[in-house]
C-alpha positions as CSV (number, residue, x, y, z in Angstrom):
1,G,-30.4,-88.9,-15.2
2,S,-28.1,-88.2,-12.3
3,G,-24.7,-86.7,-13.0
4,R,-22.1,-84.3,-11.6
5,A,-22.6,-81.9,-14.4
6,F,-25.5,-81.2,-16.8
7,L,-26.6,-79.1,-19.8
8,L,-30.2,-78.1,-20.2
9,G,-31.8,-76.1,-23.0
10,F,-35.3,-74.8,-23.5
11,A,-37.1,-72.9,-26.3
12,E,-40.7,-71.7,-26.3
13,Y,-42.8,-69.9,-29.0
14,R,-45.7,-67.9,-27.7
15,F,-48.5,-66.6,-29.8
16,P,-51.7,-64.6,-29.1
17,I,-55.1,-66.3,-29.5
18,S,-57.7,-64.0,-28.0
19,Q,-58.5,-61.3,-25.5
20,F,-61.7,-61.0,-23.6
21,Q,-63.1,-59.7,-20.3
22,I,-64.3,-61.6,-17.2
23,S,-66.2,-59.1,-15.0
24,K,-63.8,-56.1,-14.8
25,F,-60.6,-58.2,-15.5
26,P,-59.1,-58.3,-19.0
27,V,-57.9,-61.8,-19.9
28,K,-55.2,-62.4,-22.6
29,L,-55.3,-66.0,-24.0
30,R,-52.2,-67.3,-25.8
31,G,-50.8,-70.5,-27.0
32,N,-47.3,-71.8,-26.8
33,L,-45.1,-74.5,-28.4
34,F,-42.1,-75.7,-26.5
35,F,-39.0,-78.0,-26.8
36,D,-36.4,-78.8,-24.1
37,A,-33.4,-81.1,-24.0
38,G,-30.8,-82.1,-21.4
39,S,-27.7,-84.2,-20.9
40,D,-25.6,-85.2,-17.9
41,L,-22.6,-84.8,-20.2
42,G,-21.5,-88.4,-19.5
43,T,-20.9,-87.8,-15.8
44,S,-23.5,-90.3,-14.3
45,A,-20.7,-92.8,-13.5
46,D,-18.9,-90.1,-11.5
47,V,-21.6,-89.9,-8.8
48,I,-21.1,-92.2,-5.7
49,G,-23.3,-95.2,-6.0
50,E,-24.1,-94.4,-9.6
51,P,-27.8,-93.7,-9.0
52,G,-28.6,-92.8,-12.6
53,I,-27.2,-96.1,-13.8
54,A,-28.7,-98.1,-10.9
55,R,-32.2,-96.6,-11.6
56,D,-31.8,-97.1,-15.4
57,K,-32.2,-93.3,-16.0
58,D,-31.3,-92.0,-19.4
59,A,-28.3,-89.7,-19.5
60,T,-29.9,-87.6,-22.2
61,G,-33.4,-86.8,-23.2
62,F,-35.8,-84.3,-24.7
63,G,-39.4,-83.2,-24.4
64,Y,-41.9,-81.2,-26.5
65,G,-45.4,-80.1,-26.4
66,L,-48.0,-77.3,-26.4
67,G,-49.8,-75.2,-23.9
68,L,-52.5,-72.7,-23.3
69,D,-52.0,-69.6,-21.1
70,A,-54.5,-67.2,-19.6
71,Q,-53.0,-64.0,-18.3
72,I,-55.0,-61.7,-16.0
73,P,-52.9,-58.6,-15.5
74,G,-52.5,-57.7,-11.8
75,V,-53.9,-61.1,-10.8
76,A,-52.0,-64.2,-12.1
77,L,-50.8,-66.1,-15.1
78,F,-52.4,-69.6,-15.5
79,R,-50.7,-72.2,-17.7
80,L,-52.0,-75.6,-18.9
81,S,-49.3,-77.6,-20.7
82,F,-49.4,-81.0,-22.4
83,G,-45.9,-82.5,-23.1
84,F,-44.3,-85.6,-24.5
85,N,-40.8,-87.0,-23.9
86,N,-38.4,-89.1,-26.0
87,V,-39.4,-92.3,-24.3
88,G,-43.1,-91.9,-25.2
89,E,-44.4,-90.7,-21.8
90,F,-46.7,-87.7,-21.6
91,R,-47.8,-85.2,-18.9
92,L,-50.6,-82.7,-18.3
93,L,-49.4,-79.9,-16.1
94,F,-51.3,-76.9,-14.6
95,R,-49.3,-74.1,-12.9
96,T,-49.4,-70.5,-12.1
97,G,-46.6,-67.9,-12.8
98,D,-44.1,-67.7,-15.5
99,R,-40.9,-69.6,-16.2
100,F,-39.0,-66.4,-17.2
């Protein structure tokens, strides 16, 4: 949604799967399960033009999913995540780097 204030929460559980070597680089493979939720705290009507309401965006929502990470120390962290949201949509996301 679109609001003047919001609250967002995120939880992730990471677990090791395997460790192997590609050439001289060690690779740590791990899985993760995640859940996130957010709310505009009922402030969508406080925004000029009420864009959240005009675009029929939900004021609250949640998402969940699972992912696979490959960490190559000194090189990069590669993440592949598959997530679902509370309205039945899903996404496949590839990214590098860590959230925290």
